[in-house]
C-alpha positions in Angstrom: 0.0 0.0 0.0 0.9 3.7 -0.2 1.5 5.7 3.0 3.2 8.8 4.4 6.4 7.7 6.2 8.7 9.6 8.4 12.4 9.6 7.4 13.8 12.5 9.5 13.3 16.2 10.0 11.0 17.7 7.4 11.2 14.4 5.4 7.8 12.9 5.1 7.5 10.7 2.0 4.6 9.2 0.1 5.8 5.7 -0.7 5.1 2.0 -0.5 5.1 0.0 2.7 3.7 -3.5 3.7 0.0 -3.8 3.9 -1.3 -4.1 7.5 -2.1 -7.6 8.6 -4.0 -9.0 11.6 -1.7 -9.6 14.6 -4.4 -10.8 16.9 -7.9 -12.3 16.7 -9.3 -9.0 18.1 -7.7 -6.9 15.4 -9.5 -5.3 12.4 -8.1 -3.9 9.2 -9.7 -0.6 8.0 -9.4 0.8 4.4 -8.9 4.5 5.0 -11.4 6.8 3.3 -9.9 10.0 4.7 -7.2 11.0 7.2 -5.9 14.3 8.4 -2.8 16.1 9.8 -2.9 17.1 13.4 -0.9 20.0 14.8 1.0 17.5 17.0 2.2 15.8 13.8 4.4 18.8 13.3 6.5 17.7 16.3 7.4 14.6 14.4 7.9 16.6 11.2 10.3 18.9 12.9 12.4 16.0 14.1 11.2 16.2 17.7 9.3 13.0 17.7 8.4 10.5 20.3 10.9 7.7 19.4 14.1 7.3 17.4 12.4 5.2 14.8 12.3 6.1 11.1 10.3 4.7 8.2 7.1 4.4 10.2 3.7 5.7 8.9 2.5 8.8 10.6 -0.9 10.1 11.5 -3.6 9.4 14.1 -6.9 10.7 12.6 -8.8 8.6 10.2 -12.2 7.3 9.1 -12.8 4.3 6.8 -14.4 1.0 6.0 -13.7 -2.3 7.8 -12.3 -4.8 5.3 -11.1 -7.6 7.6 -11.8 -8.8 11.1 -10.2 -11.2 13.4 -12.1 -14.2 14.8 -12.5 -12.6 18.2 -14.2 -9.4 16.9 -17.9 -9.4 17.9 -19.2 -5.8 17.3 -17.9 -5.1 13.8 -18.0 -6.7 10.4 -16.6 -6.1 6.9 -18.3 -3.1 5.3 -18.9 -1.2 8.5 -18.0 2.5 8.3 -15.9 3.5 11.3 -14.0 6.3 12.9 -10.6 5.6 14.4 -9.9 7.6 17.6 -6.3 8.7 17.9 -5.3 6.6 20.9 -5.8 2.9 21.7 -6.0 0.7 24.8 -6.2 -3.0 25.5 -10.0 -2.9 25.0 -10.6 -5.3 27.9 -10.0 -3.5 31.2 -12.6 -1.4 33.0 -11.0 1.9 31.9 -10.8 1.0 28.3 -14.4 -0.3 28.3 -15.5 3.0 29.9 -13.8 5.0 27.2 -10.7 6.2 29.1 -8.1 4.4 27.2 -5.2 6.5 28.5 -5.8 4.8 31.9 -5.5 1.3 30.4 -4.8 -1.1 33.3 -2.8 -3.4 31.0 -0.3 -0.8 29.9 -1.6 -1.0 26.3 -2.2 2.7 25.9 -0.7 4.1 22.7 -1.2 6.4 19.8 -1.0 5.7 16.1 1.9 7.0 14.1 4.5 7.8 16.7 6.8 4.9 16.0 7.0 1.5 14.4 5.1 0.1 17.4 1.8 1.1 16.0 1.7 2.3 12.4 -0.2 5.5 11.6 -3.3 6.1 9.6 -2.1 8.5 6.9 -2.2 5.5 4.6 -4.4 3.5 2.4 -5.2 1.1 5.3 -4.5 0.7 9.0 -4.6 -2.1 11.6 -6.7 -1.3 14.6 -5.9 -3.4 17.7 -8.9 -4.5 19.8 -11.2 -3.2 17.1 -14.4 -3.6 19.0 -13.3 -0.9 21.4 -10.7 1.1 19.4 -12.9 1.7 16.4 -16.3 3.4 16.6 -19.2 2.9 14.1 -20.1 6.2 12.5 -23.5 7.2 13.8 -26.4 8.4 11.7 -26.6 12.1 11.1 -22.8 12.5 11.2 -20.8 13.0 7.9 -17.5 11.4 7.3 -15.7 14.8 7.6 -17.4 15.5 10.9 -16.5 12.1 12.2 -12.9 12.6 11.0 -12.7 15.8 13.1 -14.0 14.0 16.1 -11.2 11.3 16.0 -9.0 13.8 17.8 -9.3 17.5 17.2 -12.9 18.2 18.2 -12.7 15.7 21.1 -9.6 17.4 22.4 -11.1 20.9 22.1 -14.2 19.7 24.1 -12.0 18.0 26.7 -9.9 21.2 27.1 -13.0 23.3 27.6 -14.4 20.7 30.2 -11.1 20.9 32.1 -11.4 24.8 32.3 -14.4 24.7 34.7 -16.6 26.8 32.3 -20.1 27.5 33.7 -22.8 29.8 32.4 -21.5 33.4 32.6 -17.8 32.5 32.5 -15.2 34.6 30.9 -12.6 32.6 29.0 -9.4 33.0 27.0 -8.3 30.5 24.3 -4.6 30.8 23.5 -3.8 29.5 20.0 -6.3 29.3 17.2 -5.4 26.3 15.2 -8.4 23.9 14.5 -8.5 22.7 18.1 -8.3 26.3 19.5 -11.1 27.4 17.2 -13.2 24.5 18.3 -12.4 25.2 21.9 -13.9 28.7 21.3 -17.1 27.0 20.0 -17.1 24.5 22.9 -16.7 27.3 25.5 -19.7 29.1 24.2 -21.8 25.9 24.2 -20.8 25.4 27.9 -22.2 28.8 28.7 -19.3 31.2 28.4 -20.4 34.9 28.4 -17.3 36.1 26.6 -14.4 34.4 24.9 -11.1 36.1 24.0 -9.5 34.3 21.1 -5.7 35.0 21.0 -3.4 34.2 18.1 -0.9 36.1 15.9 -2.4 35.1 12.6 -5.1 37.5 11.4 -7.0 34.9 9.3 -7.4 32.6 12.3 -8.6 35.5 14.5 -11.2 36.3 11.8 -12.5 32.8 12.0 -12.8 33.1 15.8 -14.7 36.4 15.4 -17.3 34.5 13.2 -18.0 32.4 16.3 -18.6 35.5 18.4 -15.2 35.7 20.1 -13.2 38.9 20.8 -10.1 38.1 18.7 -6.8 39.6 19.8 -3.2 39.5 18.8 -1.0 38.3 21.7 0.7 41.6 22.0 -2.5 43.4 22.8 -4.4 40.7 24.7 -3.2 41.3 28.3 -3.9 45.0 28.2 -7.3 44.6 26.6 -8.4 41.9 29.0 -7.3 44.0 32.0 -9.1 47.0 30.6 -12.3 45.0 29.9 -12.3 43.3 33.4 -11.1 46.4 35.4 -8.0 44.4 36.3 -9.9 41.4 37.5 -8.9 39.2 34.5 -10.7 36.0 33.5 -12.3 32.9 35.0 -10.6 30.4 32.7 -7.9 30.0 30.1 -7.4 27.2 27.6 -3.9 26.9 26.2 -3.7 25.1 22.8 -0.2 25.8 21.6 2.2 23.7 23.7 5.0 26.1 24.4 6.4 27.3 27.7 5.7 31.0 26.9 2.1 30.3 26.0 1.4 28.3 29.1 2.9 31.0 31.2 0.8 33.6 29.3 -2.3 31.6 30.0 -1.5 31.5 33.7 -1.3 35.3 33.8 -4.7 35.7 32.1 -6.8 34.3 34.9 -8.1 35.8 38.1 -7.4 34.5 41.6 -9.1 31.1 41.9 -9.2 30.9 38.1 -8.6 27.8 36.1 -6.0 27.1 33.4 -6.5 24.1 31.1 -3.4 23.1 29.0 -4.1 20.8 26.0 -1.3 22.0 23.7 1.0 19.0 23.2 3.9 19.3 25.5 7.5 18.1 25.2 8.9 20.6 27.8 10.8 19.1 30.7 12.0 22.3 32.3 8.9 24.5 32.6 9.3 27.0 35.5 5.9 26.7 37.0 5.0 29.8 39.1 4.0 27.7 42.1 4.3 30.6 44.6 1.8 32.7 42.6 -0.5 29.8 41.9 -0.5 28.9 45.6 -1.2 32.5 46.7 -4.0 32.9 44.2 -5.5 29.5 44.6 -5.2 28.7 40.8 -6.4 25.4 39.4 -4.1 24.0 36.7 -5.0 21.0 34.6 -3.2 19.3 31.7 -3.4 16.0 29.9 -4.3 14.2 26.7 -7.8 13.5 25.7 -9.3 10.0 25.6 -11.5 10.4 22.5 -14.1 7.7 23.3 -14.9 9.4 26.6 -15.9 12.6 24.8 -17.9 11.1 21.9 -21.3 10.6 23.4 -21.7 14.3 24.0 -20.1 15.3 20.7 -22.3 13.0 18.7 -25.4 14.7 20.1 -24.0 18.2 19.5 -23.0 17.5 15.9 -26.2 15.6 15.1 -28.3 18.5 16.4 -26.3 21.0 14.4 -24.9 22.9 17.4 -21.3 22.0 16.4 -19.9 22.2 12.8 -16.3 21.0 13.1 -16.0 20.5 9.3 -16.0 24.2 8.7 -12.4 24.3 9.9 -11.2 22.1 7.1 -9.1 24.3 4.8 -7.7 21.7 2.3 -8.7 18.4 0.8 -5.8 16.8 -1.0 -4.9 13.4 -2.4 -2.7 11.3 -0.1 0.0 11.4 -2.8 0.3 15.1 -2.1 0.9 14.6 1.5 4.5 15.9 1.4 3.2 19.2 0.0 0.3 19.2 2.6 2.9 19.0 5.4 4.9 21.9 3.9 1.8 24.1 3.5 0.6 23.2 7.0 3.9 24.1 8.6 4.3 27.3 6.7 0.6 28.2 7.2 0.4 29.0 3.5 -2.8 29.4 1.5 -4.9 29.6 4.6 -3.7 26.1 5.7 -5.7 25.1 8.8 -7.0 21.5 8.8 -5.5 19.4 6.1 -7.6 16.4 5.0 -5.9 13.7 2.8 -7.8 11.3 0.6 -6.1 8.0 -0.5 -5.7 8.1 -4.3 
């Protein structure tokens, strides 16, 4: 099959690799109908990946059709249309069965496309371990593109907003307006936020946030404007969606005493100087972590089916998988309005 494979810094190649095969009676093979590039894939693209492996297939967001099932698979069959959440678990312990795969009790938590251990989904096909749990049938009333956005991006945005303690009347900042940040703006409003400040240096992304009703600000002006609007009180909550020390520190400075900061930008920092004295004195709540997609899906299915969330509107490009190398280049450079890049196997 053809797939996008990592060979080093800024070296993603569309090339052949072995077709996926069942490795367990509980596995399934999915023919990929569409996949997408996540902002966290840029860590790998920049050479700051999660292993020293090369030659592995990248990507962890996909939807497709089941084409092969192991003998132990009970809930799925060939021909089923499924979405493939970004992370997997053993599919048998109490946490996995409740949707919290990142707490897998059998140490089987993992993410597609980080190493040779579990090949990614930016390919013509992908093996899904424990398919009954790690693949989800696409529900009625949800399009393939909407489902694709729910395999990671929308679920992470919703999770980040949940962790921010948003209640009706809250004031919220979202720092970073990639697709997840923009959907965090939408999520905050659905949770009852009275006002959302959307902060990003890119004007086009700020304009998209304004369409959702947010007050869109450049980072250089955000602090002064928020202090002015709140008479120095600052905000109830902040959601950080970038993954840099400076943006985490910035988010911590945007909230009031007893405010909440939710950090969902993918982190690789090992030396962050957390302002513990200030956090202690002000009684701040600080949360961070990765989203377990299946845990968020019940709420998101209902919101998408009812038309209250439209995640597909943040898709900027639809390209053949064979143009994946160019898609990564555009995405990194933010050229041509690159926001969410969807790739279709040729």
